[in-house]
C-alpha positions, 0 to 999 in steps of 0.5 A, a space after each residue: 564836312 559829312 553833314 554838308 554832303 548830306 545836306 547837298 544830297 538832300 537839296 539835290 533831291 528836292 531840286 530833282 523833285 521840282 524838275 520832276 513836277 515840271 516834267 509832268 510824268 507824275 501827278 501830285 494831289 495836294 490835300 488842303 486840310 484834314 488829319 493827314 495834312 503835312 504828310 506825304 504819301 508816295 504811290 508807286 504804280 507799275 504792273 502789267 495786269 491789275 490796272 494800278 495806273 487806274 486804281 492808285 490815282 483814285 486811292 491817292 485822290 481819296 486820301 488827298 481830298 477827303 483826308 488832307 494828305 499830300 499824295 504823289 503817284 509815280 508811274 511806268 512810262 514809255 519813251 513818249 511819256 505815256 503810262 505803260 505798265 509794260 515798261 518794267 524798267 521805268 519809274 518816273 521821278 523816284 526823287 519824290 521818295 526823298 520826302 515820303 512819309 509812307 509808301 503805297 505800292 502795286 508793282 510787278 516784276 520791276 527791273 529798275 536801275 540801281 539809282 531808282 532802287 537806291 531811292 526806294 531802298 533809302 526810303 524803306 531804310 528810314 523806317 517809313 510804313 509800307 502798304 503793298 497791294 496784290 502783285 507787290 508780293 513779287 515786286 522785283 525781277 532784277 538783273 543779277 548784277 543789280 546791287 539790290 538783287 536780294 529783293 528779286 522775287 524768286 531768290 532763296 529768301 523770297 525777295 522783297 515780298 517775303 522779306 518785307 511784306 511777308 510773302 512772295 509769289 506762290 500760286 493762284 489759289 482760286 481759279 484765275 479770272 473765274 473765281 472771285 474773292 469774298 473777304 472774311 474778317 479774322 475773328 481775333 482781329 475784329 477790334 483792330 483799328 485798321 478794320 474800323 468801319 470795314 464790313 463787306 469786302 469783295 474783289 473780282 481777283 482770285 485768292 493768292 496762295 499765301 503763308 505769312 510768317 509767324 510774326 504777321 497778324 492776319 486781319 482778313 482771309 479770302 473765301 474762294 467763290 464759285 464764280 465772279 459775283 459776290 452772291 456766288 457760293 463758296 468753292 468746295 474742291 480740294 487742292 495741294 498747297 505749296 508744301 504738297 499738303 492737300 486741303 479744301 480750297 476754303 479749309 482753311 481760307 488763305 490770308 489776304 490781309 495782314 500786318 507786321 513790323 519788320 526791322 530793315 537793313 538800317 536797323 529801323 522798323 517798318 510797319 507793313 500792311 499787305 493785301 493780295 487784293 488790290 486790282 483797280 476793280 477790287 477798289 470798287 469795294 468800299 470795304 477794301 478802300 476803307 481798309 487801305 485808307 485806315 492802313 495809311 492812318 495806322 502806319 503813320 501813327 494817326 488816329 484811325 477814323 471810326 468810319 473813314 470817308 472813302 467816297 470816290 473823287 470824280 468818276 471811277 470806272 476802271 477797266 477789268 484786269 487783264 494783259 491784252 490790249 483789247 477786249 476778247 470777244 470770246 471772254 464773257 468777263 471782258 478782261 481788258 488791257 491798257 488805256 493807251 495814250 494816257 499821260 500822268 498829267 491827264 490824271 490831274 484834278 481839274 
């Protein structure tokens, strides 16, 4: 009887996924051939600033077209079905998570209902690999009555970010929107397969303050630059960290990419890759794209390519990150808000 109930639940999940596909408020990129064929990667987009609704679909297309994975991208949408990352309670078709072999997420302060949270938690508890980008460290800001409130970013354990990924929101370590990041590979990690073919890493986002736990393996550190260009010199001022200790902003440099394995509530292990980079503009860095593609291979136990093909699929010209709806004429860097009126169906491969 118990087995029958589980079977009915699974079949219901599949039917919900089928209904979701017809609804058109998520997008699926089907890989036809390649090492990833038969594996389903679910991307979860939903942050108010870093344009995950632009960056994650491009990364999903690369994994599908160049490597054969099936990639589903879920979004936050408004009442009209337009992508709207300010809709923090929205997650389109969490039932896709029933068949996820891996999760790639860039979300911020989401407050999903318990049904959506259960779909997510069930996937995590199956022990699938998780790749968290940028604000995934502070993924959830749930209501107190939520059954999943322990994953709220600012609780005493640091929420999902600290408990699973290895860090929660702490601070902007580099100066936000004026000091970019150069990735410096950790000397002890140079032979790590996730870094296969990875050379230059650069992002226009600033370095976050982060202190991953002792069980984390640091792969890349973030050099704070004096400006927003990859040729700018390293910053050289001092500041106090969360513990109140003053240090040079680059001495030591903060970790910006690390891995760990975490035992979840169901007693299974999740392989985790976390990076505090990941804005859509950061993904114009070939090195960062390759690191993330390699991370999916690593998480799924597949042989990591020596130099993975991470060339764009179609045009990729992401907006500069920001929270405003239009460019500020007084802002020399053109920080931007959302592209309005875009539906997930508009992002399908033509």
